[in-house]
C-alpha positions in Angstrom: 7.7 0.1 -17.8 4.4 -1.6 -18.5 1.7 0.9 -19.4 -2.0 0.7 -19.2 -3.6 -0.4 -22.4 -6.2 1.5 -24.2 -8.8 -1.2 -23.2 -8.0 -0.7 -19.6 -8.3 3.1 -19.9 -11.6 2.6 -21.6 -12.8 0.3 -18.7 -11.6 2.8 -16.2 -13.2 5.6 -18.0 -16.5 3.7 -18.0 -16.2 3.0 -14.2 -15.5 6.7 -13.6 -18.5 7.7 -15.8 -20.8 5.5 -13.8 -19.9 7.3 -10.6 -19.4 11.0 -11.6 -21.5 13.4 -13.6 -19.8 15.1 -16.5 -19.3 18.4 -14.5 -17.7 16.4 -11.7 -15.3 14.6 -14.1 -14.1 17.9 -15.5 -13.8 19.4 -12.0 -11.9 16.5 -10.6 -9.4 16.5 -13.6 -8.9 20.2 -13.2 -8.5 20.0 -9.4 -5.8 17.3 -9.9 -4.0 19.6 -12.3 -4.1 22.5 -9.7 -3.0 20.3 -6.9 0.1 19.0 -8.8 0.9 22.3 -10.6 0.2 20.8 -14.1 -0.7 23.0 -17.0 -3.0 21.1 -19.2 -5.5 22.2 -21.9 -8.4 20.0 -20.9 -11.0 19.5 -23.5 -14.6 20.6 -23.1 -17.1 17.9 -23.4 -18.5 17.4 -26.9 -22.2 17.6 -27.7 -23.8 14.1 -27.3 -20.4 12.6 -26.1 -20.8 10.0 -23.4 -19.1 10.5 -20.1 -16.9 7.5 -20.5 -15.7 8.8 -23.9 -15.1 12.2 -22.4 -13.1 10.8 -19.6 -11.1 8.7 -21.9 -10.2 11.7 -23.9 -9.2 13.6 -20.8 -6.8 10.8 -19.9 -5.0 11.3 -23.2 -3.8 14.7 -21.9 -1.6 13.0 -19.3 1.5 10.9 -19.5 1.8 7.4 -17.9 3.0 8.4 -14.5 0.4 11.3 -14.4 -2.3 8.8 -15.3 -1.2 6.5 -12.5 -1.5 9.2 -9.8 -4.7 10.6 -11.4 -6.5 7.2 -11.2 -5.6 7.0 -7.5 -6.8 10.6 -7.0 -10.1 10.0 -8.6 -10.7 6.9 -6.6 -10.1 8.9 -3.4 -13.0 11.1 -4.3 -15.6 8.5 -4.1 -15.7 5.2 -2.0 -17.5 3.4 -4.9 -14.6 3.7 -7.2 -12.3 2.2 -4.5 -14.3 -0.9 -4.5 -14.4 -1.2 -8.3 -12.4 -4.2 -9.5 -11.0 -2.6 -12.6 -9.8 0.4 -10.5 -8.1 -1.9 -8.0 -6.4 -4.1 -10.5 -5.2 -1.1 -12.5 -3.8 0.7 -9.5 -2.1 -2.5 -8.3 -0.4 -2.9 -11.7 0.6 0.8 -11.7 2.0 0.6 -8.1 4.2 -2.3 -9.2 5.3 -0.5 -12.3 5.9 3.0 -11.0 6.3 2.5 -7.3 4.0 3.9 -4.6 2.3 6.9 -6.2 0.3 8.6 -3.4 2.5 8.6 -0.4 3.2 11.7 1.8 6.9 12.7 2.2 7.1 11.0 5.5 5.6 7.8 4.1 8.1 8.0 1.2 11.0 8.3 3.6 9.6 5.3 5.6 9.3 3.3 2.4 13.0 4.1 1.4 14.1 3.2 4.9 12.4 -0.2 5.0 13.7 -1.1 1.6 17.3 -0.4 2.8 16.7 -2.3 6.1 15.4 -5.3 4.3 18.0 -5.4 1.6 19.5 -8.5 3.2 16.1 -10.2 3.4 14.9 -10.1 -0.2 11.8 -12.4 0.3 10.6 -10.1 3.2 11.2 -7.0 1.0 9.2 -8.5 -1.9 6.3 -9.1 0.5 6.5 -5.6 1.8 6.4 -4.2 -1.7 3.4 -6.3 -2.5 1.8 -5.1 0.6 2.4 -1.5 -0.4 1.1 -2.1 -3.9 -2.1 -3.6 -2.5 -2.5 -0.7 -0.1 -2.2 1.7 -3.1 -5.0 -0.1 -4.9 -7.3 -0.1 -1.8 -7.0 -3.9 -1.4 -6.5 -3.7 2.3 -6.9 -7.3 3.3 -4.3 -8.4 0.8 -2.1 -5.5 2.0 -2.2 -6.6 5.6 -1.9 -10.4 4.7 1.4 -9.7 2.9 2.7 -7.4 5.7 2.0 -10.2 8.2 3.7 -12.8 5.9 6.6 -10.6 5.6 7.1 -10.1 9.3 6.6 -13.9 9.8 9.2 -14.7 7.2 11.6 -12.1 8.6 11.4 -13.7 12.1 12.0 -17.2 10.7 15.1 -15.8 8.9 16.4 -13.9 11.9 15.8 -16.7 14.4 16.8 -19.6 12.1 13.6 -21.7 12.4 10.3 -22.4 10.6 7.8 -21.5 13.3 4.7 -19.5 12.8 4.5 -15.9 14.1 2.4 -16.9 17.2 5.0 -19.4 18.2 8.2 -17.3 18.2 8.0 -15.9 21.7 10.6 -18.2 23.4 13.0 -18.0 20.5 12.7 -14.2 20.1 13.2 -13.7 23.9 16.4 -15.8 23.8 17.6 -13.9 20.7 17.0 -10.6 22.5 18.5 -11.8 25.6 21.8 -12.7 23.9 22.0 -9.1 22.8 21.6 -7.8 26.3 18.1 -6.3 25.6 16.5 -5.6 29.0 13.6 -7.9 29.9 11.2 -5.1 29.9 12.1 -4.0 26.4 11.9 -7.6 25.2 8.5 -8.0 26.8 7.3 -4.8 25.1 8.6 -6.1 21.7 6.7 -9.3 22.2 3.5 -7.7 23.5 3.5 -5.5 20.2 3.8 -8.6 18.1 1.2 -10.5 20.2 -1.3 -7.7 19.9 -0.4 -7.4 16.2 -1.2 -11.1 15.3 -4.3 -11.0 17.5 -5.7 -8.1 15.5 -4.7 -9.9 12.3 -6.4 -13.2 13.4 -9.6 -11.6 14.8 -10.2 -8.9 12.3 -8.3 -9.5 9.0 -7.8 -13.2 8.5 -11.1 -13.9 6.7 -12.1 -10.4 5.6 -11.8 -6.7 6.6 -14.8 -5.6 8.6 -16.3 -2.2 7.6 -15.2 -0.6 10.9 -11.6 -1.0 9.8 -11.0 2.1 7.8 -7.8 3.1 5.8 -6.7 4.9 9.0 -6.7 1.6 11.0 -5.0 -0.2 8.1 -2.3 2.4 8.1 -1.9 2.0 11.9 -1.3 -1.8 11.5 1.2 -1.2 8.7 3.0 1.3 10.8 3.2 -1.2 13.5 4.7 -3.8 11.2 7.2 -1.1 10.1 8.2 -0.3 13.7 8.7 -4.0 14.6 10.8 -4.8 11.6 12.8 -1.6 12.0 13.8 -2.3 15.6 14.7 -5.9 14.9 16.7 -5.2 11.8 18.7 -2.4 13.5 19.2 -4.6 16.6 20.6 -7.4 14.3 22.8 -4.9 12.6 24.3 -3.7 15.8 26.4 -6.9 16.3 27.8 -6.6 12.7 29.1 -3.0 13.1 
């Protein structure tokens, strides 16, 4: 697997040193070890040592996978780190290399399920994985853009056309009707999609407004997941 170069670790260490005091750096590294039940002999800071050099030395105590999760953990401790380009790029690369690294057990199960569900739709699966990698690196607009593109591509494949997401209502209604889905359920499915692309168009297409926090981003991704899950399973019913 690709690993972070020494230059990237130095840049990350500098960014972390710009945000935290030396005492905070040591505490966050120690707290991470306690949280993940890791036994590490973390070095004390040397006299006249810079915060970035000290942070870089601490990183050397961890292997590649631990470094990946540690960088994400540190970013969660201060909003300024989340917005730092070097942190976002490093986390995006790490998410691609090591998979999603900060998910809860429920989210991990959801990720495994969606990967299995989209196995017959490789283009959609690739976009979903990109969405997850961007989410892990706090690049929320890119995450939601890829989730929408994945859903749009899925519907094109499922319905056998090249229409945009907004213009699939009639075709999706026909597809659901052919599978004896009650009109009320079909309407509910389309209403979910319609509200979904309205939020995307009004709040995400050009930029993520500050009032859309990670919690709202997660809600939108969960909605994408729910729509995909229902339609894939409905498609699979006729094949079983």
